[in-house]
KEGULO-937008 format. One record per residue (C-alpha): residue in three letters; x negated, y negated, z negated; residue number from 1. Coordinates in Angstrom, 3 decimals, padded with zeros to 6 digits. Example, Ala and Ser with C-alpha at 12.3 -4.5 7.8 and 13.67 -1.06 7.14 Angstrom:
2
code;east;north;up;pos
ALA;-012.300;004.500;-007.800;1
SER;-013.670;001.060;-007.140;2
end
This chain:
447
code;east;north;up;pos
UNK;-113.629;-078.328;-120.995;1
UNK;-116.987;-077.868;-119.283;2
UNK;-116.770;-081.235;-117.527;3
UNK;-116.037;-083.028;-120.803;4
UNK;-118.959;-081.333;-122.568;5
UNK;-121.366;-082.210;-119.761;6
UNK;-120.070;-085.788;-119.693;7
UNK;-120.487;-086.154;-123.480;8
UNK;-124.002;-084.762;-123.265;9
UNK;-124.850;-087.053;-120.343;10
UNK;-123.657;-090.079;-122.334;11
UNK;-125.815;-089.021;-125.287;12
UNK;-128.835;-088.525;-123.024;13
UNK;-128.229;-091.907;-121.403;14
UNK;-128.390;-093.603;-124.805;15
UNK;-131.511;-091.641;-125.683;16
UNK;-133.199;-092.422;-122.362;17
UNK;-136.491;-090.951;-121.183;18
UNK;-138.557;-093.804;-119.784;19
UNK;-140.450;-094.647;-122.980;20
UNK;-141.811;-092.902;-126.027;21
UNK;-143.187;-089.436;-126.485;22
UNK;-142.107;-086.738;-124.089;23
UNK;-140.319;-084.263;-126.297;24
UNK;-139.654;-080.669;-125.347;25
UNK;-136.037;-080.363;-124.118;26
UNK;-133.419;-078.175;-125.721;27
UNK;-133.632;-075.102;-123.474;28
UNK;-130.031;-074.101;-124.161;29
UNK;-128.882;-077.519;-122.955;30
UNK;-131.041;-077.269;-119.847;31
UNK;-129.785;-073.775;-119.076;32
UNK;-126.214;-074.944;-119.541;33
UNK;-126.754;-077.812;-117.087;34
UNK;-128.618;-075.682;-114.572;35
UNK;-125.990;-072.962;-114.552;36
UNK;-123.258;-075.453;-113.707;37
UNK;-125.119;-077.010;-110.784;38
UNK;-123.600;-074.160;-108.758;39
UNK;-120.118;-074.221;-110.269;40
UNK;-117.200;-073.638;-107.894;41
UNK;-115.606;-076.866;-109.116;42
UNK;-117.156;-079.848;-107.342;43
UNK;-116.397;-082.148;-110.291;44
UNK;-118.332;-079.883;-112.647;45
UNK;-121.258;-079.693;-110.208;46
UNK;-121.267;-083.494;-110.080;47
UNK;-121.212;-083.811;-113.874;48
UNK;-124.041;-081.286;-114.198;49
UNK;-126.150;-083.139;-111.638;50
UNK;-125.634;-086.458;-113.468;51
UNK;-126.557;-084.783;-116.758;52
UNK;-129.711;-083.397;-115.145;53
UNK;-130.716;-086.877;-114.025;54
UNK;-130.796;-087.946;-117.696;55
UNK;-133.430;-085.330;-118.485;56
UNK;-137.024;-086.373;-117.900;57
UNK;-138.048;-085.133;-114.405;58
UNK;-141.200;-083.603;-115.843;59
UNK;-138.986;-081.016;-117.522;60
UNK;-137.286;-079.788;-114.375;61
UNK;-139.024;-081.093;-111.227;62
UNK;-140.877;-077.859;-110.456;63
UNK;-137.801;-075.774;-111.217;64
UNK;-135.821;-077.842;-108.715;65
UNK;-138.497;-077.466;-106.052;66
UNK;-138.698;-073.689;-106.589;67
UNK;-134.954;-072.972;-106.948;68
UNK;-133.840;-070.199;-104.569;69
UNK;-130.049;-070.389;-105.005;70
UNK;-128.875;-072.837;-102.284;71
UNK;-126.163;-074.688;-104.193;72
UNK;-128.319;-075.179;-107.285;73
UNK;-131.279;-076.205;-105.144;74
UNK;-129.306;-078.812;-103.219;75
UNK;-127.852;-080.403;-106.374;76
UNK;-131.205;-080.375;-108.173;77
UNK;-133.054;-081.879;-105.186;78
UNK;-130.418;-084.602;-104.876;79
UNK;-131.028;-085.398;-108.546;80
UNK;-134.801;-085.361;-108.061;81
UNK;-134.640;-087.758;-105.121;82
UNK;-132.331;-090.092;-107.037;83
UNK;-134.526;-090.352;-110.134;84
UNK;-137.806;-090.581;-108.207;85
UNK;-137.246;-094.074;-106.831;86
UNK;-134.701;-096.743;-105.934;87
UNK;-133.399;-097.369;-102.453;88
UNK;-135.077;-100.169;-100.508;89
UNK;-132.247;-102.633;-101.161;90
UNK;-132.646;-102.384;-104.945;91
UNK;-136.384;-101.747;-105.124;92
UNK;-138.376;-104.540;-106.783;93
UNK;-142.009;-105.440;-106.028;94
UNK;-142.912;-104.270;-109.527;95
UNK;-141.340;-100.835;-109.024;96
UNK;-143.643;-097.913;-108.158;97
UNK;-144.112;-097.192;-104.470;98
UNK;-142.320;-094.171;-102.972;99
UNK;-144.224;-090.938;-103.508;100
UNK;-144.895;-089.504;-100.033;101
UNK;-146.291;-086.275;-101.476;102
UNK;-143.133;-085.680;-103.521;103
UNK;-141.011;-086.424;-100.463;104
UNK;-142.926;-083.761;-098.552;105
UNK;-142.289;-081.209;-101.304;106
UNK;-138.568;-082.078;-101.433;107
UNK;-138.240;-081.777;-097.655;108
UNK;-140.078;-078.452;-097.691;109
UNK;-137.668;-077.154;-100.344;110
UNK;-134.674;-078.353;-098.332;111
UNK;-136.064;-076.739;-095.184;112
UNK;-136.046;-073.350;-096.935;113
UNK;-132.260;-073.497;-097.310;114
UNK;-130.633;-071.578;-094.448;115
UNK;-127.976;-073.668;-092.697;116
UNK;-126.255;-070.615;-091.215;117
UNK;-125.512;-069.181;-094.663;118
UNK;-123.838;-072.342;-096.008;119
UNK;-120.184;-073.327;-095.938;120
UNK;-119.198;-076.733;-094.584;121
UNK;-119.015;-078.305;-098.057;122
UNK;-122.545;-077.187;-098.923;123
UNK;-123.771;-078.330;-095.510;124
UNK;-122.468;-081.808;-096.271;125
UNK;-124.308;-081.764;-099.591;126
UNK;-127.483;-080.606;-097.841;127
UNK;-127.254;-083.509;-095.394;128
UNK;-126.809;-085.826;-098.375;129
UNK;-129.988;-084.431;-099.925;130
UNK;-132.008;-085.048;-096.752;131
UNK;-130.612;-088.578;-096.537;132
UNK;-131.617;-089.350;-100.133;133
UNK;-135.113;-088.027;-099.515;134
UNK;-135.502;-090.837;-096.982;135
UNK;-133.548;-093.665;-098.617;136
UNK;-135.320;-093.186;-101.965;137
UNK;-138.765;-092.058;-100.811;138
UNK;-139.242;-093.789;-097.481;139
UNK;-139.130;-092.904;-093.775;140
UNK;-140.789;-089.697;-092.548;141
UNK;-144.135;-089.616;-090.805;142
UNK;-144.197;-088.875;-087.070;143
UNK;-144.788;-085.155;-087.463;144
UNK;-141.934;-084.788;-089.939;145
UNK;-139.658;-086.881;-087.735;146
UNK;-140.287;-084.609;-084.755;147
UNK;-139.830;-081.452;-086.811;148
UNK;-136.530;-082.584;-088.319;149
UNK;-135.275;-083.819;-084.959;150
UNK;-135.837;-080.315;-083.597;151
UNK;-134.007;-078.908;-086.645;152
UNK;-130.894;-081.100;-086.525;153
UNK;-130.477;-081.664;-082.792;154
UNK;-129.083;-078.152;-082.071;155
UNK;-126.636;-078.431;-084.994;156
UNK;-124.669;-081.236;-083.321;157
UNK;-121.785;-081.090;-082.654;158
UNK;-120.559;-079.180;-085.693;159
UNK;-117.088;-077.807;-086.390;160
UNK;-115.862;-080.647;-088.572;161
UNK;-115.630;-084.385;-088.161;162
UNK;-117.292;-084.951;-091.541;163
UNK;-120.363;-082.929;-090.596;164
UNK;-120.559;-084.600;-087.201;165
UNK;-120.578;-087.991;-088.914;166
UNK;-123.544;-086.979;-091.084;167
UNK;-125.433;-085.296;-088.255;168
UNK;-125.032;-088.211;-085.861;169
UNK;-126.330;-090.637;-088.489;170
UNK;-129.327;-088.386;-089.114;171
UNK;-130.124;-088.048;-085.397;172
UNK;-129.991;-091.821;-084.995;173
UNK;-132.150;-092.354;-088.091;174
UNK;-134.707;-089.959;-086.617;175
UNK;-134.382;-091.749;-083.246;176
UNK;-133.773;-088.425;-081.496;177
UNK;-134.405;-088.745;-077.729;178
UNK;-131.145;-086.930;-076.900;179
UNK;-128.977;-088.906;-079.327;180
UNK;-127.814;-091.594;-076.886;181
UNK;-126.425;-089.171;-074.307;182
UNK;-124.979;-086.685;-076.803;183
UNK;-123.364;-089.218;-079.126;184
UNK;-121.917;-091.155;-076.208;185
UNK;-120.326;-087.905;-075.008;186
UNK;-118.873;-087.446;-078.500;187
UNK;-117.649;-091.056;-078.565;188
UNK;-116.022;-090.538;-075.178;189
UNK;-114.148;-087.452;-076.406;190
UNK;-113.179;-088.700;-079.892;191
UNK;-109.360;-088.874;-080.116;192
UNK;-108.852;-091.466;-082.855;193
UNK;-110.197;-094.931;-083.524;194
UNK;-111.659;-093.821;-086.856;195
UNK;-113.738;-091.064;-085.289;196
UNK;-114.830;-093.295;-082.425;197
UNK;-115.993;-095.916;-084.901;198
UNK;-118.139;-093.356;-086.730;199
UNK;-120.115;-092.656;-083.560;200
UNK;-120.212;-096.291;-082.437;201
UNK;-121.430;-097.438;-085.858;202
UNK;-124.266;-094.905;-085.829;203
UNK;-125.260;-095.742;-082.249;204
UNK;-125.575;-099.453;-082.963;205
UNK;-129.127;-099.052;-084.343;206
UNK;-130.370;-096.415;-081.900;207
UNK;-133.304;-097.730;-079.880;208
UNK;-134.442;-094.690;-077.898;209
UNK;-133.000;-092.505;-075.145;210
UNK;-130.727;-095.122;-073.607;211
UNK;-130.145;-095.533;-069.885;212
UNK;-128.589;-098.694;-068.509;213
UNK;-125.311;-096.890;-067.583;214
UNK;-125.054;-095.486;-071.121;215
UNK;-125.712;-098.925;-072.603;216
UNK;-123.023;-100.425;-070.398;217
UNK;-120.531;-097.720;-071.350;218
UNK;-121.306;-098.276;-075.023;219
UNK;-120.683;-102.020;-074.858;220
UNK;-117.506;-101.467;-072.821;221
UNK;-116.241;-099.448;-075.762;222
UNK;-116.139;-102.689;-077.780;223
UNK;-113.632;-104.090;-075.267;224
UNK;-111.434;-101.074;-076.006;225
UNK;-112.026;-101.391;-079.753;226
UNK;-110.536;-104.876;-079.676;227
UNK;-107.148;-103.123;-079.465;228
UNK;-107.736;-101.088;-082.632;229
UNK;-105.408;-101.602;-085.586;230
UNK;-106.513;-102.058;-089.169;231
UNK;-106.903;-104.500;-092.010;232
UNK;-107.904;-108.136;-091.805;233
UNK;-111.622;-107.283;-091.868;234
UNK;-111.563;-104.748;-089.016;235
UNK;-112.243;-107.250;-086.229;236
UNK;-115.211;-108.689;-088.118;237
UNK;-116.567;-105.221;-088.847;238
UNK;-116.480;-104.304;-085.149;239
UNK;-118.006;-107.651;-084.206;240
UNK;-120.898;-107.053;-086.622;241
UNK;-121.448;-103.604;-085.123;242
UNK;-121.720;-105.138;-081.671;243
UNK;-124.142;-107.810;-082.884;244
UNK;-126.353;-105.151;-084.485;245
UNK;-126.404;-103.250;-081.193;246
UNK;-127.258;-106.385;-079.211;247
UNK;-130.212;-106.982;-081.531;248
UNK;-131.758;-103.689;-080.351;249
UNK;-131.786;-104.831;-076.686;250
UNK;-134.801;-106.163;-074.852;251
UNK;-134.469;-109.455;-072.993;252
UNK;-134.346;-107.583;-069.684;253
UNK;-131.528;-105.372;-070.999;254
UNK;-129.594;-108.406;-072.221;255
UNK;-129.871;-109.942;-068.750;256
UNK;-128.773;-106.738;-067.002;257
UNK;-125.863;-106.242;-069.410;258
UNK;-124.761;-109.877;-069.477;259
UNK;-121.465;-109.258;-067.567;260
UNK;-120.240;-106.628;-070.034;261
UNK;-121.627;-108.448;-073.091;262
UNK;-119.677;-111.569;-072.145;263
UNK;-116.550;-109.784;-070.864;264
UNK;-113.266;-110.675;-072.507;265
UNK;-111.262;-107.741;-073.890;266
UNK;-108.030;-106.825;-072.152;267
UNK;-105.365;-106.206;-074.723;268
UNK;-103.293;-103.137;-073.888;269
UNK;-100.848;-101.318;-076.084;270
UNK;-101.061;-097.521;-076.313;271
UNK;-097.773;-097.434;-074.412;272
UNK;-099.373;-099.313;-071.516;273
UNK;-102.362;-096.976;-071.588;274
UNK;-100.048;-093.953;-071.528;275
UNK;-098.265;-095.382;-068.498;276
UNK;-101.389;-094.592;-066.496;277
UNK;-101.029;-090.848;-067.162;278
UNK;-099.319;-088.721;-064.544;279
UNK;-095.711;-087.707;-065.216;280
UNK;-095.462;-083.954;-065.752;281
UNK;-091.799;-083.566;-066.672;282
UNK;-089.025;-085.295;-068.580;283
UNK;-088.926;-082.752;-071.346;284
UNK;-085.732;-081.848;-073.240;285
UNK;-085.591;-080.563;-076.796;286
UNK;-083.677;-077.363;-076.008;287
UNK;-086.226;-076.189;-073.450;288
UNK;-089.219;-077.091;-075.620;289
UNK;-088.110;-075.397;-078.865;290
UNK;-088.472;-071.753;-077.688;291
UNK;-091.610;-072.635;-075.735;292
UNK;-093.325;-074.184;-078.745;293
UNK;-092.139;-071.485;-081.167;294
UNK;-093.601;-068.853;-078.862;295
UNK;-096.866;-070.755;-078.582;296
UNK;-097.292;-071.131;-082.353;297
UNK;-097.704;-067.363;-082.796;298
UNK;-101.382;-067.666;-081.968;299
UNK;-104.031;-068.482;-079.418;300
UNK;-103.669;-072.243;-079.588;301
UNK;-106.552;-074.661;-078.974;302
UNK;-107.305;-076.710;-082.097;303
UNK;-109.672;-079.207;-080.464;304
UNK;-107.268;-079.976;-077.647;305
UNK;-104.408;-080.454;-080.105;306
UNK;-106.546;-082.819;-082.159;307
UNK;-107.521;-084.842;-079.097;308
UNK;-103.928;-084.987;-077.852;309
UNK;-102.909;-086.571;-081.157;310
UNK;-104.806;-089.604;-079.910;311
UNK;-104.192;-089.237;-076.166;312
UNK;-100.408;-088.913;-076.514;313
UNK;-100.189;-092.109;-078.548;314
UNK;-099.431;-090.489;-081.927;315
UNK;-102.484;-092.001;-083.629;316
UNK;-101.483;-095.489;-082.501;317
UNK;-098.732;-095.594;-085.136;318
UNK;-099.063;-092.571;-087.416;319
UNK;-101.566;-091.420;-090.028;320
UNK;-102.557;-087.768;-090.064;321
UNK;-105.177;-086.460;-092.465;322
UNK;-106.652;-089.973;-092.911;323
UNK;-106.787;-090.710;-089.178;324
UNK;-104.563;-093.051;-087.173;325
UNK;-102.629;-096.231;-087.888;326
UNK;-100.205;-096.706;-090.784;327
UNK;-097.390;-098.346;-088.827;328
UNK;-095.027;-095.361;-088.779;329
UNK;-094.514;-092.410;-091.147;330
UNK;-097.543;-090.410;-092.290;331
UNK;-097.412;-087.061;-090.457;332
UNK;-099.849;-085.145;-092.669;333
UNK;-097.078;-083.328;-094.550;334
UNK;-094.799;-082.825;-091.559;335
UNK;-095.310;-079.036;-091.768;336
UNK;-093.615;-078.868;-095.147;337
UNK;-090.616;-080.971;-094.129;338
UNK;-089.939;-080.315;-090.443;339
UNK;-088.990;-077.244;-088.457;340
UNK;-090.161;-076.964;-084.846;341
UNK;-086.804;-078.333;-083.679;342
UNK;-086.920;-081.207;-086.176;343
UNK;-090.408;-082.170;-085.024;344
UNK;-089.524;-082.050;-081.335;345
UNK;-086.292;-083.992;-081.832;346
UNK;-088.145;-086.738;-083.683;347
UNK;-090.550;-087.074;-080.737;348
UNK;-088.299;-086.500;-077.725;349
UNK;-085.147;-088.153;-079.135;350
UNK;-086.477;-090.700;-081.656;351
UNK;-083.180;-092.610;-081.804;352
UNK;-081.105;-089.560;-082.785;353
UNK;-081.901;-090.005;-086.476;354
UNK;-083.642;-093.162;-087.689;355
UNK;-085.172;-093.434;-091.154;356
UNK;-083.997;-096.421;-093.209;357
UNK;-087.625;-097.092;-094.057;358
UNK;-088.651;-097.496;-090.424;359
UNK;-085.422;-098.631;-088.814;360
UNK;-085.061;-101.865;-086.876;361
UNK;-082.457;-104.613;-087.087;362
UNK;-080.774;-106.466;-084.262;363
UNK;-080.629;-110.188;-085.039;364
UNK;-078.212;-112.237;-082.969;365
UNK;-079.028;-115.931;-083.007;366
UNK;-076.483;-118.708;-082.699;367
UNK;-077.851;-119.593;-079.255;368
UNK;-077.072;-116.067;-077.999;369
UNK;-080.627;-114.690;-078.124;370
UNK;-081.123;-111.253;-079.685;371
UNK;-084.306;-110.313;-081.537;372
UNK;-084.697;-106.602;-082.299;373
UNK;-087.393;-105.223;-084.574;374
UNK;-088.482;-104.552;-088.134;375
UNK;-088.558;-107.381;-090.639;376
UNK;-092.209;-107.379;-091.635;377
UNK;-092.136;-110.344;-093.988;378
UNK;-089.696;-112.759;-095.591;379
UNK;-091.415;-116.132;-095.734;380
UNK;-089.014;-118.553;-097.405;381
UNK;-086.294;-119.359;-094.891;382
UNK;-088.089;-117.552;-092.061;383
UNK;-087.829;-113.869;-091.114;384
UNK;-091.029;-112.541;-089.534;385
UNK;-089.955;-109.773;-087.156;386
UNK;-092.163;-107.089;-085.573;387
UNK;-090.702;-106.456;-082.125;388
UNK;-093.457;-104.120;-080.904;389
UNK;-094.798;-101.475;-083.293;390
UNK;-097.909;-101.168;-081.120;391
UNK;-098.656;-104.790;-082.099;392
UNK;-097.639;-104.873;-085.789;393
UNK;-099.441;-108.142;-086.490;394
UNK;-097.609;-110.092;-083.778;395
UNK;-094.525;-111.606;-085.411;396
UNK;-091.495;-113.324;-083.971;397
UNK;-090.274;-115.964;-086.428;398
UNK;-086.527;-116.362;-086.876;399
UNK;-085.117;-119.101;-089.097;400
UNK;-082.268;-118.006;-091.360;401
UNK;-080.200;-121.032;-090.360;402
UNK;-080.327;-119.866;-086.715;403
UNK;-078.943;-116.383;-087.438;404
UNK;-075.379;-115.566;-086.481;405
UNK;-075.435;-111.860;-087.425;406
UNK;-077.745;-108.980;-088.382;407
UNK;-077.063;-105.277;-088.073;408
UNK;-079.097;-102.046;-087.967;409
UNK;-080.351;-101.215;-084.493;410
UNK;-079.274;-097.918;-082.968;411
UNK;-082.535;-097.711;-081.027;412
UNK;-085.709;-096.424;-082.689;413
UNK;-088.868;-098.499;-082.666;414
UNK;-090.632;-095.343;-081.473;415
UNK;-090.628;-095.158;-077.654;416
UNK;-089.224;-092.183;-075.770;417
UNK;-091.091;-090.073;-073.245;418
UNK;-094.366;-089.676;-075.143;419
UNK;-094.537;-085.974;-074.212;420
UNK;-093.624;-086.449;-070.567;421
UNK;-097.260;-086.700;-069.492;422
UNK;-098.196;-083.432;-071.240;423
UNK;-098.105;-079.901;-069.876;424
UNK;-096.367;-077.064;-071.680;425
UNK;-099.524;-075.608;-073.239;426
UNK;-100.692;-079.087;-074.282;427
UNK;-097.437;-079.654;-076.181;428
UNK;-097.935;-076.280;-077.864;429
UNK;-101.453;-077.276;-078.945;430
UNK;-100.296;-080.665;-080.251;431
UNK;-097.440;-079.078;-082.213;432
UNK;-099.824;-076.482;-083.671;433
UNK;-102.217;-079.225;-084.762;434
UNK;-099.429;-081.084;-086.573;435
UNK;-097.690;-078.050;-088.083;436
UNK;-100.961;-076.527;-089.303;437
UNK;-101.759;-079.733;-091.241;438
UNK;-104.892;-079.993;-089.129;439
UNK;-106.279;-076.663;-090.381;440
UNK;-108.466;-075.150;-087.662;441
UNK;-108.427;-071.822;-089.543;442
UNK;-104.641;-071.503;-089.285;443
UNK;-103.342;-068.316;-087.672;444
UNK;-101.895;-070.509;-084.919;445
UNK;-105.423;-070.942;-083.556;446
UNK;-106.474;-067.265;-083.731;447
end
């Protein structure tokens, strides 16, 4: 296989090295083989070719990389050139050579020649990676370059995909773009899931320019909301560190003005409580929704609204979908391959009609007459740790085995009813299209 050959060659070149000794002329057939595969359709092969290129002495291929006209080859070669030209600041030693500003200028000029409009989203991500490496390996841009690149990237945000938006927002913050505060706060405000919100909030934490006091206040109020986010044991500390980084960018006057919000205590609210604030539209029934949704899925749906409703309707509070959302309930990414429209709507509107054994609850009757209903999250010796509220999966009710009179499966789902009752007909159609398309914005449902 091509990947195996490139990997074997890369291992041989690694052993041979190129930092000492005479600079021998490279095997041109090997170089041509590597160069050809920098533009391979298979990302793994492109990666292997780029690694193999990095084990060739830069003197053999630097000018070729800087002059390459084919976008995919140019991007991969310039990534390799940036990587071998210096170490990032965290691994750079005092004895290492200083970053070459002239080489950085040539790399940036080569990257600037690549036309964004002619690239697919995957190549655009790689291009953003190349720009990032030009800075992390070769130092920050001068003022003129910073202004020029700000003007280049500012109109590109927001992009069509979350992944590109994440890269663009980090670049705009790195360049300290004057418009970044207002535009990224608007994106943070509209982001439907906690993961996407955290991408914007993490980037904004080191932005120093373009802030107004109202925007600063809104940003720090987001941390009160983020206290309700679900995740692993390190999530709370990660968010706390983000907030501390942001506070470190404030002036003393700003800290004084923002003191009330900086010292505010978060109000814990479950997604169900947040949904209670939405206006009731209708108590929807499955039989009336099925033909409505089936009709709507024929085309003309709104992808962005469906994506945002996945968060607004409470779905993301318990379910994963395409790497977004919590992992409390079933992963919905593959729902399109397993559920019909009726199946999907029944599972949402009538969650207790059919309950999965994997996510079912138990009703525990204690000897004193109390009943505890929920999922057994942990068996700790003689104690059952029961999750009574799936919106708070880390809050356990402990029940001692010796206190139990009986246990039986609950006939009521842990998933609450009425989650669609605050949505209009066309909103339900958009949400269903988002789920049944597997999150593919190019699906015929959105044409």
